[in-house]
N, C-alpha and C positions, 0 to 999 in steps of 0.2 A: 962593831956592833956585833952584839953575840947574837945566837940565833932566834931572830923574831917571827919566824917562820908564820907561828901561830895565829899574830893578830894581821898576816899578810891575805889571810884568804878569803874570798868574797864568796857571800854564802849563796846555795845553787837554788836558780829558778825554775821550774817544772808547768810547763802551761797544762790547759785543759781543753781534753777533746771536745771539737764545738756538737752542739747539741740543738735541734729542733724546740723554739719556746712555745709555750702551749699554758693557757692560761689555768687548764686544768689540771697542771704543775704546780699552782701557786703562785700569786701577784703579790703585790707590794700597795700597800693603801695608805699614799700621802698626800696629806694636803694641798690644795691648787696654789695657797700661797705661797706654801716651802718651794712645790716646782718652779713657778713662775719666777721666784725670787732667788732658784740656782740659776736660772736660764740667763740671766742677767749678770750674776756676780764674778768678778773679773777671779776666779780660782785659778791656780796653777794644774798641772794633769794630774800631778798627784796626789794635790787634794781635791782635785774633782772624785779621784780615785776611793781617796778614803772615805769622803762625805756618801759617798752610792754604798759602801762596804759597813757603810753605820746607818744607815736608811734601811737595808737589811738587815740586819741585826735587831735593829728596836722595831720600825712599824713593821717589817717584815713577819715579824714574830708577836707582831698587837701588843709592845712593852713600849712606854715612854724612853726605858732609859736600857744599857745592856753595859756590862763589866766587858771590854774589851779590849786584847792585848795586842802590845807590839806585831808579836809574834805569829797572833790569828789574822790582824791586816795584813801583813806581809804573806801571809799562805793565800791569802781571797784575791791580792792584787798586783802580785807579781811582783813589789817591790824588796828592796831589800830591808831587813828590819830599824837600821837608821833613817831611811829616808822616810818611812813608813811612823814612825815615830817623830821625826820630825815637820811633817806634813800634817799630824796632828796635833801635835803643839803648836803649829802655825793658823789650824783653824779655830782651834781656843782664843788665842790670842787678837783674834778678828771674831769673833762672841758668834761666829757661826756654831760652832758645837762648847755645849759646857759641859765641865768637869766635875760632879757632886763630889769632892771631898780632894784626896791627895791623889798623886801621880799613878793610882792604882784602880780608882775608885772608877763609878760607872759614870758613861758620858752618854747624851743625849744630842740632838739636833736642836737648835734654839729656836723655837716655836713666834718669838719676837723678830721677825725678820728685818724691823726696822733697828735693831739692834748692833743687829753686822755691821761691822766698823771694816772699810777696805782703805782706811784714808791713808795709813803710813806704806801700802802697799806700794811699788814703784810698777809703772806701766809703761806699753811703748806706744806712740797713737799713730795710727794710719796716716800716711801722709794728706797734706791739705786739708787734715779735718780737724776742729777743734775738740778739744777733750771739755769731757762734761764734770763739772763739779762735786758730782753726786752719784755713786756708783747704781743707786736707782732707776734713775733716770732712763730715758727715751735711748736706744740704744741709736738711732737713726741718727744720720750727719754727726756723727762723731764717737764711731766704734772705736772700741778702747782693747786692743790686746792684751791677757796676763801674761806679765813676765814669768819664763817659765824656770822651774827649777833646775838645777846643774848649767846653766846658760853663761856661754863666759864673761867672765869679768872684765872692763873696761881696765886698758893699764892706767895707773893712779899718775899723775904729775909730778907728786914728791913722794917715794916710797917711804920717808923718817917720819910723815903726818898722816895721821888717821885719830878718831874720835877717841879710841881708847890709848893710843900711844904702843909704845914698843920700847925697852930696854934695849941695850947696843948688846951685839952680838959681836966678839973678839973677831972673829973671820971674814967680816964685813970692811968694805971701802969707805972710807971717808969720804964726804960730801965734794971736798978738795980734789977728789982724783978727777982722771979725765974722763968725759962722758964715756968714751968707747969701752973704759975698765969697771965701768960700775955695776956693782952688782945684779944680778936679775930682778925683775919687779913682780912681785906674788899679790893675788889678791889680798884683800882685806880680811885678818879675822872678825868667820863671824861667831861674832861671842854669844848674840841669844841662840845661836842651833847646838852648840857646844855644851853650851847650862843647859839646856831642854834635854841632851841625851844624859849628861852628869845625874840630871835628874828623876830620868825616866831607867837610868841603869842602877842607879846608885840610890834606893829609896831611904836604906838604913843609914845612910853618912850623913854627916853635914851642908847643908846645902846654905848658899850665898842667896842674901839679899839682892833681886835685881838693880834697885833703884841704887843702891852703893855702889853697886860693880863698875858702874862707867869712869873711868877717869883713875882708877885704884890699883895700885902697884901690881895690883893680883891682877888685873885686865892688863897689863901692860907685860905681866910673864906669861900671861897667856899668849899675846899675840905675839911673842918674841919665840917661845916653842910652837908657835900655828907656823912661823917663817919657819926656822930651823927643821920643822918635817918635810920641807920642799927640798932642804940640803942634806940629808942622812942617805945614805944608799944599805941597801939592805945585803950582807956580804956573802950569802950564795947565789943572791941573782944578779948582784952590781943594780937592781930598780931603785927609784928614789921610793921613798912612804906614799908620797901622794904628787901627785905633777897639777891639779888644778883644785878649786873650791869642791867639785862635789867629792871626789876619791878623797879629797882631804876630808869632809865628815864625816864621810863613811870609816876612813881608818880609826878616827878620834874613838869612833861608836865601838869598832874590834876593841881598840888598846882600852877603853872602861870595863867592856868585859875581861879582857885580859888581867887589869887589875882587882877581880871578882877573883880569880885563882890564885891569890898570894895568900896563904894561910894569916901572915905575919899582916899585910896590909888591911886585911879584913877585921882581925881582933875588934877585940870592943875597946877601942879608943874616940878618946875626944880630939886628937890631933890631925885625921888624916881628914885632907878633903883636897878641893881639885886648887885651892891656893897653894897647899902645901905639892901636890904633884905638879904644877906648874913651875916649880923652884928650880932653877938649870940641871944643880946638883944631884937634887930627887931625882927629875924626870929620867936624869943620863943611869943613874943606878937603876931604875927600873928598866931602861930600855939593855941596860948589860944584866938583865936577870938576877941582880943581888937578892931580890925579892921573891923570888920565885925558886929556891934553888929544890923546895917542896913539889914545885908544879911542872919538875922538868920529866 
């Protein structure tokens, strides 16, 4: 590949010096019902940091909602913009946070805590304890720990089978090959997280209906490009684009920002969307900087 150093860099993180907390310096008034609901909510560590940021920038200023960018959340939490955006979108899907409008619209904490929905979230149960069927029930005799973002994915028994499928890549070894010669197993493509990144970064471009995505040809193409990223090495460093699910999601966030540097791709057109980007030929041309001659 040509020089792709621009989409390799990780954002710098700056720490803040400690200080003594004093009420006279300010405090946040949050309803007890929300505080108690957050005590029981199986949030990931990143989601917990993001919800506290929203709490601070809304209730801390005595406002019901606020326009908060991923960049602002990243600065306040120490997360990368990619992870901050993904955690915010996850909170919105779980109805803990409400977004009033499009991706850059104000957000607020959903005060109707009985609407918070963690039913789709995977959880790890403490050994010898029974899992509760409802997240808001007492944590006694059945504490459920939330699964953390970035946790290692378990190997799948069959790498050629996933909810969204994958199109074949010519360099892959067939299923009839010797077991010791089979291709490495990679984490399943995180379609929702990548679609969230596209919605957050490409706000002015075509968006895809989530309900029509699963099982489609474009979903299969994205899954293949996701797998391909584990096999592409940077010419200068010899490193792979990413090596696990977490670094993979971060790379796709930087990749979308890299696309915005192309005058040609960002022109007023109706053909440029995630489906176009995920087609093998287009993806490889992008990686070879054929659409970024003006940005070199």
